[in-house]
N, C-alpha and C positions, 0 to 999 in steps of 0.2 A: 530529375533523379528518380529512378525506380526503387521503391522501398518495399521490401517483403517483410510481413509480420508473421512470425512462426514461433513454435515452441523452441525453447533453448535445447541445444545439444551440448555434450561434454566439451566438444571442440570450441564452443562459444565462450567458455568460462573466462579465458584471458581477456577477451573483448568486453565481456560484461564487467569484469573488474575495472578495466580501463575507462569505460563510459561512466561508471559510477564515480570513480576517482576524479575524473575531469568535471563532471556535472556538479559534484558536491565539494570539489576542491579539497579532497582529503581521502583517507583510506576507510573511514568509519562505515560508510554504507556498503562498500565492497566487502568488508569483513562481515557485516551483518548478513549479506547474501550467503557467504560461505557458512556462517554459523547456522542459519536457517536450514540450509541443505543438510549439514552434518546432523542436525537434530531431527531430520525427517519431517519438517513442518511445512514444506513447500506444497501448495495446492496447484499453483500454475506459475510458470516463469517463461515470459515471452521476450523475444528480441526483435528489434527492427534492424534489418540488414540492407545495406546499400553497397553495391560493388564488392561483395564478399567481405564486408567489414561491419561489425556490430556498431550501430549508431544510436541505438536506444534500447532500453530494457525496462521491464516491469515485472514485479514479483508479488504474488498473493500467498499468504501463509496462514496457518491455523491461529485463531485468536478466540479463545473461549470467553463467553460472558457468564459470570457466576451470578445466579439469581437465587432467591429464596426457594424456588422449586427445583433447583438443579442447574447444571451447566447447559448453555445453549451454544451451538456451533455458530461461529462467524469466521470471517477471514479479514486479515489486514491487507490493505494495499500499501506496500512499502518494501523497498523503495521504487521509485519511478524516475528514470533519468534519460536524458538525451544529450548527446555531445553538444557542448556550448555553441559551436558555430552553426548548429542545425536547430537550435531551440527557436520556438515561435514559427516553425514551418509546418506544423500539423502532425508531426511524428508522435508527440506525446499523446495527443487526442486519439490518434489511431491505436496506440498501444492500450490506452485506457478502455476504449470501446471494445476492442477485440478481447482484452483480458476479462472484462466484465461478462462478455458473451461466453467465454470459455468456462469461467467459474460458475455461471448460471447453468450451463450444460452439465456441469459436474455435480449439480444438485445443491449448490450453496444458496442461501437465502439472504444473508446479511453481510455487508462489507463495511469496514471501518477504515477511515483515512484521517491522517493528520496532515493538512496541507493548505495550500493557498485558498482562502475563502472566496476569491473571485474566479478561481479556475475550476475546482471540482464540482460546484453546483450545476454546471452545464451538463454533467453526466447524471444528475439526479441526487447527488450527495447533499445532505442537509444537516446543519448544526442542530436544528430543531428535532430531528429524528434521534440525535444522540444525547439530547438533554437529560434523559432519565438514566443515562449510563455514567458511571464514575470510572475513573482511571487516572493515570499519571498526566493526562492532558485534559484541558477544558477550553471553553470559549469558542470563538468562531472558527478556529482551525480544526476542531475535533468534530468530525462529521460521520454520518452513517448513510447507507443506501440500502433499501429493501429491494432485493432481486425478485422476491415474491411479495406482492402487495400485502401489507398487514403483518409481516414477519416480526415487527417490533411492537405491535399493538400490545399495550399493557406490560411490556417488558421493562423491568427495573433491575439493575444489577451492576456489577463491576467488571469492566473489561480487564482481562489479565494478560498483559503482554508476556510472552515467553522469555526465559532467561537470555535467549539469543539477542534480544533488543538491548540488554545491558542497562535496564532502567532501575532495577531493584524496587523496593517498596518506597513510595513517596507519599507522605501525608498530604491531604487535600490542600493545606495552606502553602505547600511547596510546589504545586503543580505549575507547569508552564501555562500561560494563558495568552489571550489576545493573538498577536501575530507571531509569537514564538512558535516555531514549528520544528518538529522532529518526531517521527521519522518520515515525514511526507515526501514530496517529490519535486523534482525540477522538470519543468515541461519544456 
């Protein structure tokens, strides 16, 4: 099967909704994509296309880190989805690699993901890099990646997910931890 990875086009939106709905077994992530677009927060949105059909999708959006010295720009990788019958075929890995390349080319330095602790480290994501960041997630599923080496050196702060994520304010003792993951991705 020939897979093309490219930027999304407006004509891809129904296919993007479908792949997210199928991969996540519900509407929540598809609606998240719509809200991120509507709020103008999308940094990059890529699709995997096979035989004129969207079979995978990845989205990167604005995600500020509030520090004592001011806000630092970062991006969230969420959601990432592949049609269930094509998962574990390498499409997700191709989307992640190409997506990271695109956001790096657009000048981004830091990417945050909430996802599978045995999947995202292969791309350089690390829970250790995220340990000085607080937010509604913690534990091994909350990871960071430096697209510019040293971008997180000495950074301590709070990751502020935009309203589009529907998380609201969560006190530290109510944060999902361990293997609970949202809004990560299905590979």
